[in-house]
N, C-alpha and C positions, 0 to 999 in steps of 0.2 A: 466075650467083650473086652478082657483085657489087648487081644491080638489086636484087635479095630485101633486100640488107643497109639499100640509099639508102631504102626501102620501110617497113623498119621504123622507121629513125630518123625519117624523115616522119608516123608512126603515133605516137613518142615526142612529137615537137612537135605534133600535133593536138590530143592529150589533155590537154598544158599550155592548148591555148588555149583548150579547152573551158571548162577550169575556171577560167582567167583569159581574158577573149577578149582581152585587148590584145597577149598575147604572139604571138597568129594575125597581128596587122599591129606586130612592134614597132619597124618604122622609119618609122612613123608619127610626126609630135608628139604627146606626151602632152595628153591633152584637161584643161586646170585645173579644168574642172568633175566628173572621174570623182573618187568617192570612193573612193581605194586602200588595202583592207585590208593592213597592214602585213605583220600575223602568219600573213593568209593567203597571204599573195603570197611570204613565204618558207617556208610549207609547198609549195605549186605547185613553187618550184625546186629545193626539198631532192626531189621528188620526181622531176622532173624528172632533177634530177643522178642520183640512185640506179638510174635506168632508164637512163641513157646509160652508167652503169657497168656494169651487167649485159648491156648491148650490144655493149660492148669486150670482154666474158668468153665472149659465144657468139662475134664476128667474130675475135677478135684472131687467132688463128693464120692466119685468109686473110689478114686485112692484112699480117701478118708472113709472107708465103706468101714463097718468093725468085725468082718472077716479077716482083714488083712490082706484079702487078694489084691486090693488095687496098689499095693506098697511097694512093688516090684517097679508097677509104672512109676512110682514117682522117683524113684533110681534113676531109671532111664530118662526122665525130662532133665533133673538135673546133670547127669552125667551128659548127657545132649548140650546144653547150653555150656558147661563147662567144656568142654571139646572144641565147641564151636569157636570159642573166646582165647580158645591155645593156639588155634594156628597161626592168631597174628603177634602174640608173647614170644613164640619160637623165630622171628623173623627179627627182632630186636638186638639190639647192641649188646656187648655182654658187658656195660656198664653202667651204673646208674646216673653217672652225669652225663653219658650220651643221650636219654633218653628229652623226650619234648613233655610237657604234662599230659598230652594228649595219654603217650605211649606211658606214662608214669600211672596215669587213670585205668589202663588198659591192667598194667601189672598186677594191681591192687585189687581190682575186678576178676580179673583171670582165677586168684588166689583164692580169693571171696569163692568164688563158684565151686573148687577142686574144694577147699572147706566144707562147702555147706554139704560135697558127694556123702562126703567121711560124716558131718554130722545125721546122715540117714538111717544107719546102723548104732547110733553113741544114744541116741532119743528116742528107742519106739515105744509105741502100747506093746502092753503085758502080750497080747497074743502075736505080735509082731514077734517080739524076743526071741520067743520057743521056737518060728519058723526062720531065724536066722541061719540057724543049723544045715536048713534045708536049701542054702542061696546056693545057685547056681555056679560053674565056678567063672563062668562071664562076669556074672557079679562079683565073685570078688576079687577077678582082676581088675574090674572098674573101682573099686574100693585101694585096690594096691596101687594102681594108676595112679589115683588121683592123690595118694602118700606121697609117694614118692615125689611127683611131682610140687607138691609145697616143699617138701625139702631144698629141689631145685632151685624153684624160684627166691624162698628164704636165704639159700648161700649165694644166689647171684645177687639180689636186689634186695636184700637186709634191708636198707634203709629206706627201702619204698614200703615196705610194708608197717603198717601203725601197728597190728597184733600180733607179730610176730610170732613170740612167745606163745600164745595161747593156742596158734594153729599147729605150730611144733608136738604142742599138748594133744590136740586131737588127733595128730599124727600116729603119737606114743598109743595113743589108748586104742585107736584103729587095728596097731600092730598086736598089743595085746587081745585085744577083741578074737584077729582073727588066730592067733593062739591056745587060746581058751576054746576057741568053735574047733581048731581041727583036734584035740582030742590025743592024739595019736603024735610023741614027741618026734618020731623018724619021718613024718611027716613033707612034704615039700611047703605045707601051710605054714609049721609051724615054724620052720626054717626061714621063710619070707617074713613071716612077724616079728621075728628076732633081727632080722638085718634092718626091718624098716625102724623099728626103736631103739637101736644101737646107730644108727645112721644120725636119727632125730636128737636122741641123747648126745652124740659127740657133736654135732651143729649147734645146741643149746648150750651146752658148754663153752666153746666156741665163743658164741657170741655175749654169752653170760663175762666171758673174760674179758672181750673188747670193751663191754658198757664198765666195768669194773677200773679200766685203766685211763678211760678219760677224764681229761680234765679241763674243766672251762675257767678262764680267767676275767669272764666279761663279755659283753655285746659285742666289744671289737675280735672276739676270736671267732665269730660265725664267721667266717672270710671262706676262701677254698681250700686252703690248707688243712684245715680243721674238720670241714665236711669231709674231707678226703681221708680222713683218720676214722672216720667213724662207717666207712666200710669195712665187711667181715675181714679179718685177716685167717681162713680159714683154710691156705692153700697147704699146708702140714699136715692137716686131718683129713684133707680134701682128698691127698693123694693117697694115702692109705685106703678111704674108704673106697674110691674108685677103685682101687686094684680087687679092694673084694667083691666087688659088684661085677665092675669087666673084664677080671684078668683071669688066673689060670684057677683059682682056688675054685675047689669046688663047693659050692655054698647053695644049691637047689633054684639057680635060676636058671632057666629053660636058655638056649641060647638065641632062640627069637625075640628074645627083651632084650632091644636097643635102646639104653636108658638115655643114650643121647640124643635121642628125639623130642624127649622132654622138654629140655632146652637144650640146645645143640653146643652151646659152649659154659655147662653146669660142669659138665663132669667128667 
C-alpha cells in the first residue's frame, strides 16, 4: 500500500520537473547561464505544493494509521516538499539585503519545510518512536540533509528567519536523536550527529553574541547601516567549521556529501 503512495509522490515531482527541468536535478549547482523565469517558477512551485496537499488529503488516514506503517510516507511527503522548494533558494544571492520580498518569503518557507522534516522524528507516537531505530539509511540522510540545510540557511539569511533559534534547537535535538539511535559511538551516524550538534551550537552562540552587541538609539537608528549590522558575523566560526566539514579532517562524512549544494555560498 505504501508503495503506491510513494509512486504518486514521485509523479508529482516528475510533473514539476517537466515544467521546470532544473527541479528534476535540484541537487545540482544552478547553471549561471540559465535564464530562470521567476514568475513561471513560482507557478510551478505553487502547483507542486497544491498537488502535495492533495496527496496528503488522499493518504492522510493511512499515514495516521495506529500501526505506524504510514509514518515513513509522511516523512517522504515532508521531504519532497522541502526539496522542491529548496531548488529556488539555492539560486538566490548570498545577501539578505539583495532579496526581494518574494525571495525572503521563499527562504522562510524553505527553512520552515526543512524544520517540518525534523519535527517528524521529534514528535512521534509511542509505536513510531520504537520504530525510529529501524529507519533506513535513506531516511537518516533526509534528516541530516534537512538539518544541515537549516544551519546553512540560518548562517546565510539569519535576519530573514523569525524563529532562527528554535530551528537551531530542533537541529540539535535531531543530532542528539541520531546519536542516541546509533548506539555504537564509533559509527558514522554517531559522528554525524556530533558534527550537526557542534555546528548548530557554534552558530547559535555566534548569533547570540551578535544580538547581545546590538544597541538601539531609537526609531532613527533603523537605517541601512544598523540593519546591515544585524547580519550574523560568523566568518571566523564558519571558516573553522567549514574546514571540518569539507576539509582534510577525517570526520566521518563520505566524500559524496557535497555540502555546497545546500546553499552554494554558505559553506
